[in-house]
C-alpha positions as CSV (number, residue, x, y, z in Angstrom):
1,X,54.2,175.3,-104.0
2,X,50.7,175.2,-105.1
3,X,49.3,178.1,-102.8
4,X,51.4,179.9,-100.7
5,X,50.1,182.3,-97.8
6,X,50.8,185.5,-100.1
7,X,52.6,186.1,-103.3
8,X,55.1,188.6,-102.2
9,X,56.7,189.4,-98.9
10,X,58.2,193.1,-98.3
11,X,60.8,193.2,-95.3
12,X,60.4,196.6,-94.4
13,X,57.6,199.5,-95.1
14,X,59.8,202.4,-95.3
15,X,59.7,204.6,-98.1
16,X,61.3,201.9,-100.7
17,X,59.1,199.3,-99.2
18,X,55.9,201.3,-99.2
19,X,56.6,202.5,-102.6
20,X,57.4,199.3,-103.9
21,X,54.1,198.2,-102.4
22,X,51.9,200.8,-103.9
23,X,53.5,200.5,-107.3
24,X,52.5,196.8,-107.4
25,X,48.9,197.7,-106.1
26,X,48.6,199.8,-109.0
27,X,50.3,197.8,-111.7
28,X,49.6,194.0,-110.6
29,X,46.5,194.3,-108.5
30,X,46.3,190.7,-108.8
31,X,49.5,190.0,-107.1
32,X,48.9,189.4,-103.0
33,X,51.5,191.6,-101.1
34,X,52.1,191.6,-97.4
35,X,54.7,194.2,-95.6
36,X,56.4,193.4,-92.8
37,X,57.4,196.5,-90.8
38,X,59.0,196.8,-87.2
39,X,57.1,200.0,-86.4
40,X,53.2,199.7,-85.0
41,X,51.0,200.8,-87.9
42,X,47.4,201.4,-87.6
43,X,44.9,203.5,-89.7
44,X,43.7,205.6,-87.0
45,X,47.2,206.4,-85.9
46,X,47.7,208.5,-89.1
47,X,47.2,212.2,-88.6
48,X,44.2,214.3,-90.1
49,X,46.9,216.9,-91.2
50,X,50.6,217.3,-91.6
51,X,52.3,220.3,-89.6
52,X,55.7,220.5,-91.0
53,X,58.7,220.2,-88.4
54,X,61.6,222.9,-88.9
55,X,63.7,219.7,-87.7
56,X,62.2,217.2,-90.1
57,X,64.7,215.1,-92.4
58,X,64.3,215.4,-96.1
59,X,65.0,213.6,-99.4
60,X,66.0,215.2,-102.7
61,X,63.8,213.9,-105.4
62,X,65.0,214.2,-109.0
63,X,62.8,215.5,-111.8
64,X,62.8,211.5,-112.8
65,X,61.4,210.6,-109.6
66,X,58.5,213.3,-110.2
67,X,57.7,211.6,-113.1
68,X,57.5,208.1,-111.4
69,X,55.3,209.4,-108.9
70,X,52.9,211.0,-110.9
71,X,52.5,207.6,-112.9
72,X,51.9,205.9,-109.4
73,X,49.1,208.9,-108.8
74,X,50.9,209.7,-105.7
75,X,52.6,213.3,-107.0
76,X,49.1,215.2,-106.4
77,X,49.8,214.5,-102.7
78,X,53.6,214.8,-102.6
79,X,53.3,218.3,-104.2
80,X,51.6,219.9,-101.4
81,X,54.8,219.9,-99.3
82,X,57.9,219.5,-101.9
83,X,60.2,222.5,-102.1
84,X,61.5,222.8,-105.7
85,X,65.2,223.3,-106.7
86,X,65.1,225.7,-109.7
87,X,69.0,226.1,-109.6
88,X,72.0,224.1,-108.8
89,X,75.3,226.2,-108.1
90,X,78.1,223.8,-107.9
91,X,81.7,225.3,-106.6
92,X,85.0,224.2,-105.2
93,X,85.7,226.2,-102.1
94,X,89.2,228.2,-102.6
95,X,89.3,227.9,-106.5
96,X,87.6,229.7,-109.3
97,X,85.8,226.6,-110.7
98,X,82.2,226.8,-110.7
99,X,78.8,225.7,-112.7
100,X,75.1,226.7,-112.5
101,X,72.5,224.6,-113.7
102,X,69.0,226.2,-114.2
103,X,65.4,224.3,-114.6
104,X,64.3,226.9,-117.3
105,X,67.2,226.1,-119.6
106,X,65.6,222.7,-119.8
107,X,62.2,223.8,-120.0
108,X,60.9,222.4,-116.8
109,X,59.5,224.0,-113.6
110,X,62.2,222.3,-111.5
111,X,65.6,220.3,-111.5
112,X,64.3,218.5,-108.4
113,X,62.5,218.8,-104.8
114,X,63.2,218.4,-101.4
115,X,60.7,216.3,-99.5
116,X,60.4,215.8,-95.7
117,X,60.7,211.8,-95.1
118,X,57.4,212.2,-92.8
119,X,55.5,213.4,-95.3
120,X,56.4,211.2,-97.9
121,X,55.6,208.4,-95.6
122,X,52.5,210.0,-94.9
123,X,51.2,210.3,-98.3
124,X,52.2,206.6,-99.1
125,X,50.4,205.3,-96.0
126,X,47.2,207.2,-97.0
127,X,47.4,205.8,-100.5
128,X,48.2,202.3,-99.3
129,X,45.1,202.4,-97.0
130,X,42.9,202.3,-100.2
131,X,44.6,199.2,-101.7
132,X,44.6,195.3,-100.7
133,X,48.1,195.8,-99.4
134,X,48.3,193.4,-96.3
135,X,50.5,194.6,-93.1
136,X,52.1,192.6,-90.3
137,X,53.3,195.3,-87.7
138,X,55.1,195.5,-85.6
139,X,56.8,192.6,-87.0
140,X,60.3,191.6,-88.2
141,X,61.4,189.1,-90.7
142,X,64.1,187.1,-89.0
143,X,64.9,184.5,-91.3
144,X,64.1,182.8,-94.7
145,X,64.0,179.2,-95.8
146,X,64.2,178.3,-99.7
147,X,61.6,176.0,-100.9
148,X,60.1,174.4,-104.3
149,X,58.5,177.7,-105.9
150,X,59.1,180.0,-103.2
151,X,60.4,180.8,-99.8
152,X,59.4,180.3,-96.2
153,X,59.6,183.3,-94.2
154,X,60.3,183.4,-90.5
155,X,58.8,186.4,-88.5
156,X,58.6,187.7,-85.0
157,X,55.5,189.8,-84.0
158,X,55.5,191.3,-80.6
159,X,53.6,189.7,-78.1
160,X,52.5,187.0,-80.6
161,X,56.0,185.6,-80.8
162,X,57.4,183.8,-83.8
163,X,55.3,182.6,-87.0
164,X,55.8,181.5,-90.5
165,X,54.5,182.6,-93.9
166,X,55.2,181.2,-97.3
167,X,55.4,183.2,-100.4
168,X,56.7,183.2,-103.8
169,X,59.1,185.7,-103.5
170,X,60.8,187.5,-100.5
171,X,62.0,191.5,-101.3
172,X,64.3,192.8,-98.7
173,X,63.8,196.6,-98.2
174,X,64.7,197.0,-94.5
175,X,68.0,199.2,-95.2
176,X,71.5,198.4,-94.6
177,X,71.7,198.2,-91.2
178,X,69.2,195.4,-90.0
179,X,71.4,192.8,-90.7
180,X,68.7,190.6,-92.7
181,X,70.9,190.5,-95.8
182,X,73.9,189.3,-93.8
183,X,71.9,186.7,-92.1
184,X,70.6,185.7,-95.7
185,X,74.1,185.4,-96.9
186,X,74.7,188.2,-99.3
187,X,78.2,189.6,-100.0
188,X,78.4,192.9,-98.8
189,X,81.1,195.0,-100.4
190,X,82.0,198.3,-98.1
191,X,84.4,201.2,-99.1
192,X,84.5,203.6,-95.9
193,X,85.1,207.4,-97.0
194,X,86.4,207.9,-93.7
195,X,83.9,210.7,-92.9
196,X,80.7,211.3,-91.7
197,X,77.5,213.1,-92.6
198,X,75.8,215.5,-90.5
199,X,72.5,216.5,-91.5
200,X,70.5,219.2,-90.0
201,X,67.9,222.4,-91.1
202,X,69.8,225.7,-90.9
203,X,68.3,229.3,-91.3
204,X,70.2,232.1,-93.3
205,X,69.9,236.0,-93.4
206,X,69.3,235.8,-97.2
207,X,66.5,233.7,-99.2
208,X,67.5,230.6,-100.8
209,X,65.7,231.5,-104.0
210,X,65.0,227.6,-104.8
211,X,68.7,227.3,-105.0
212,X,70.7,223.8,-104.1
213,X,74.5,224.6,-103.6
214,X,77.0,221.7,-103.9
215,X,80.3,223.2,-102.3
216,X,83.4,220.6,-102.5
217,X,85.9,221.8,-99.6
218,X,89.4,220.4,-98.5
219,X,87.5,218.9,-95.6
220,X,84.9,217.4,-97.6
221,X,81.9,218.1,-99.7
222,X,78.8,220.0,-98.3
223,X,75.3,220.5,-99.7
224,X,72.6,223.1,-98.8
225,X,69.2,222.1,-100.2
226,X,66.1,224.5,-100.2
227,X,63.5,223.6,-97.7
228,X,60.2,224.9,-96.5
229,X,57.5,226.3,-98.2
230,X,56.9,225.0,-101.7
231,X,55.7,228.1,-103.2
232,X,57.4,231.0,-101.6
233,X,61.5,231.2,-101.4
234,X,62.3,231.4,-97.6
235,X,65.4,231.3,-95.5
236,X,65.4,227.6,-94.4
237,X,67.6,224.7,-96.2
238,X,68.6,221.3,-95.5
239,X,72.1,220.9,-94.7
240,X,74.2,217.8,-95.5
241,X,77.8,218.6,-93.8
242,X,80.7,216.1,-94.3
243,X,83.1,215.9,-91.5
244,X,86.0,213.6,-90.3
245,X,85.6,211.9,-86.6
246,X,87.2,214.5,-85.0
247,X,85.7,217.3,-86.3
248,X,82.4,215.8,-86.1
249,X,82.9,215.6,-82.5
250,X,84.0,219.0,-81.9
251,X,81.1,220.4,-83.9
252,X,78.5,218.5,-82.1
253,X,79.9,220.1,-78.7
254,X,79.6,223.3,-80.1
255,X,76.5,225.5,-78.8
256,X,74.2,226.8,-81.9
257,X,75.9,229.7,-82.5
258,X,79.2,228.0,-82.6
259,X,78.1,225.6,-85.1
260,X,76.8,228.2,-87.4
261,X,80.4,229.9,-87.4
262,X,82.0,227.0,-88.1
263,X,79.5,226.3,-90.6
264,X,80.1,229.8,-92.2
265,X,83.8,229.2,-92.3
266,X,83.3,226.2,-94.2
267,X,80.6,227.2,-96.6
268,X,81.0,230.7,-97.3
269,X,78.4,233.8,-97.5
270,X,76.4,232.9,-100.4
271,X,73.3,232.7,-98.4
272,X,74.2,235.3,-96.0
273,X,74.8,234.8,-92.4
274,X,74.0,231.6,-90.8
275,X,71.2,232.3,-87.9
276,X,70.2,229.1,-86.6
277,X,70.9,225.3,-86.9
278,X,68.5,222.8,-85.8
279,X,68.8,219.3,-84.6
280,X,71.9,217.4,-85.8
281,X,71.7,213.8,-86.8
282,X,74.9,212.0,-88.1
283,X,75.9,208.7,-89.8
284,X,79.4,207.6,-91.0
285,X,79.8,207.5,-95.0
286,X,80.6,204.4,-97.1
287,X,80.0,203.1,-100.3
288,X,78.0,200.1,-99.8
289,X,77.1,197.7,-102.5
290,X,76.0,194.2,-103.2
291,X,77.2,192.8,-106.3
292,X,74.7,190.1,-106.8
293,X,71.5,191.1,-105.1
294,X,68.9,188.5,-105.9
295,X,69.0,184.6,-105.6
296,X,65.8,182.4,-106.2
297,X,63.2,184.0,-104.4
298,X,64.6,186.6,-102.8
299,X,65.8,190.3,-104.1
300,X,67.6,193.3,-102.2
301,X,66.4,196.6,-103.1
302,X,66.9,200.3,-101.6
303,X,69.6,200.8,-98.8
304,X,70.0,196.8,-98.8
305,X,71.2,196.8,-102.0
306,X,73.3,199.8,-102.1
307,X,74.2,202.9,-99.9
308,X,75.7,206.0,-101.8
309,X,77.5,209.2,-100.8
310,X,74.7,211.7,-100.2
311,X,76.6,214.6,-101.7
312,X,75.0,213.9,-105.2
313,X,71.7,213.2,-103.9
314,X,71.3,210.2,-105.9
315,X,70.7,207.2,-103.5
316,X,66.9,207.3,-103.0
317,X,66.6,208.3,-106.8
318,X,68.5,205.3,-107.9
319,X,66.3,202.9,-105.6
320,X,63.2,204.3,-107.1
321,X,64.2,203.6,-110.6
322,X,65.3,200.2,-109.5
323,X,61.7,199.7,-107.6
324,X,60.2,200.6,-111.0
325,X,62.0,198.1,-113.1
326,X,61.4,195.1,-110.3
327,X,57.6,196.0,-110.7
328,X,57.7,196.0,-114.4
329,X,59.3,192.4,-114.2
330,X,56.7,191.3,-111.6
331,X,53.9,192.3,-114.1
332,X,55.6,190.7,-117.0
333,X,56.0,187.5,-115.1
334,X,52.2,187.7,-113.8
335,X,51.0,188.4,-117.6
336,X,53.2,185.3,-118.6
337,X,51.9,183.2,-115.9
338,X,55.3,182.8,-114.4
339,X,56.4,183.1,-110.6
340,X,57.6,186.3,-109.4
341,X,60.4,184.6,-107.6
342,X,61.5,182.5,-110.6
343,X,65.6,183.3,-111.2
344,X,64.7,184.2,-114.3
345,X,62.4,186.9,-113.8
346,X,65.0,188.3,-111.2
347,X,67.8,187.9,-113.1
348,X,66.0,190.1,-116.0
349,X,65.2,192.8,-113.6
350,X,69.1,192.4,-112.4
351,X,70.1,192.8,-116.0
352,X,67.9,195.7,-116.9
353,X,68.7,197.9,-113.5
354,X,72.5,196.9,-113.5
355,X,73.5,199.6,-116.2
356,X,71.9,202.5,-114.2
357,X,73.0,201.2,-110.9
358,X,76.9,201.0,-112.2
359,X,76.7,204.3,-113.8
360,X,75.0,206.3,-110.9
361,X,77.5,204.7,-108.4
362,X,80.6,205.7,-110.2
363,X,79.0,209.3,-111.0
364,X,78.4,209.5,-107.0
365,X,81.8,208.0,-106.1
366,X,83.9,210.0,-108.8
367,X,82.8,213.2,-107.3
368,X,83.9,212.4,-103.9
369,X,87.1,211.1,-104.9
370,X,88.1,213.7,-107.5
371,X,86.9,216.8,-105.2
372,X,88.6,215.3,-102.2
373,X,92.1,215.6,-103.8
374,X,94.3,218.8,-103.0
375,X,97.1,218.3,-105.4
376,X,97.5,221.4,-107.5
377,X,97.4,219.3,-110.9
378,X,94.0,217.5,-110.1
379,X,92.7,220.9,-108.5
380,X,93.5,222.6,-111.8
381,X,91.9,220.1,-113.9
382,X,88.5,220.0,-112.0
383,X,88.2,223.7,-112.0
384,X,88.6,223.6,-115.5
385,X,86.0,220.8,-115.8
386,X,83.6,222.8,-114.0
387,X,84.1,226.0,-116.1
388,X,83.7,223.9,-119.2
389,X,80.5,222.2,-117.6
390,X,79.3,225.9,-117.5
391,X,80.4,227.0,-121.1
392,X,79.7,223.6,-122.9
393,X,75.9,223.0,-123.7
394,X,76.4,219.3,-124.4
395,X,78.4,218.6,-121.3
396,X,75.9,220.9,-119.0
397,X,73.0,219.3,-120.4
398,X,74.5,215.5,-119.5
399,X,75.4,216.9,-116.1
400,X,72.2,218.3,-115.6
401,X,70.0,215.1,-116.7
402,X,72.2,213.0,-114.3
403,X,71.1,215.3,-111.7
404,X,67.7,215.1,-112.5
405,X,67.7,211.3,-112.9
406,X,66.9,211.4,-116.4
407,X,68.4,210.0,-119.7
408,X,68.5,206.4,-119.2
409,X,66.1,203.6,-119.3
410,X,62.3,204.0,-118.0
411,X,60.7,200.8,-116.9
412,X,57.1,200.4,-118.1
413,X,54.5,199.9,-115.3
414,X,51.5,200.6,-117.3
415,X,48.1,199.5,-115.1
416,X,46.4,196.4,-116.5
417,X,44.3,197.3,-119.6
418,X,46.3,199.8,-121.1
419,X,47.4,199.3,-124.8
420,X,51.0,200.3,-124.7
421,X,53.2,197.4,-123.5
422,X,56.9,198.6,-124.9
423,X,59.1,197.0,-122.8
424,X,62.0,199.6,-123.2
425,X,61.2,203.5,-122.8
426,X,64.1,206.2,-123.1
427,X,64.0,209.7,-121.7
């Protein structure tokens, strides 16, 4: 392929796809990037200001993700609506085991942050409008055909009908439910947890004090994350509540007061009385992985490559680190005169990201499995483990760094012209 229509097509302009596009605009500005997004997008449609909504869905960002967004020049925007997590309390309902993490013990302002998805998307769009990234929206990638030196991608674009674009590489970033990855022949492994995540914002009688709570119960794990003002500890938290199919159907039928009462029974009184629960969203929980997320000219990223249990808050943070590794390899390929879709380039990306991917999947999955057991020897062992984490500085530091998304390899995505070209850097 001598002159494709574009160098890279990103299928999906959500958080993962938009972040990838921005990172490439920063690190490899010579690369022609086209984002294909199903929802309409126009510069004039972006609001002048952001008004937080009580019912906004949010994402937990680890400290490591803040470092990445700082490197992309985006954190100064995000910080205006990012609620810090300064304390994490992990407990096992009905048992004595508990551990506590505090940002001050690690010399940092926060262990992580809670950010509304809509705010994050708005910040990304505002930054992207100042770059040379091209958009096809509304449009969908419907299929892909490999060809020498790249790919031919089929699109549908509303009233304009079907069309084709050629590119060096296609990155699938449209989540795990679009069906594109299956249509392209990627083999997906899915393990159902037999549970659902109910997500909502809640109000409590006591202030959250910038504390996040991970509560493991016999009915499944639950989490409450501080939400709302980034500077004042308020009474609003983001809830992730694990429920069986039967329990979910029952809770959804309850009026608000009864929902709060049931939640109180499961969580306890660490934040006082639950006074209000907002709009509830829910989805089935499963560990979804794609063992080989690359092939010549194609790579899967974000939820298209993996979907984790939300209890540990690792899904988007893992995806973000993977995106930066991909950007690093695209930058190196451009500097070396290689095509970004070459299998060697994508294999290098996969090799560098695989250890982080495997460790994070095991970490998240093991939390769910270990705390999902009710046998007395197992409950005694995990309670002892939680106490040990609280007492042993080395173990506690390891656990804290996993929660913050630190301790592993960081990709180098320096902008062109920087003299530091180390390929490996560790936290």
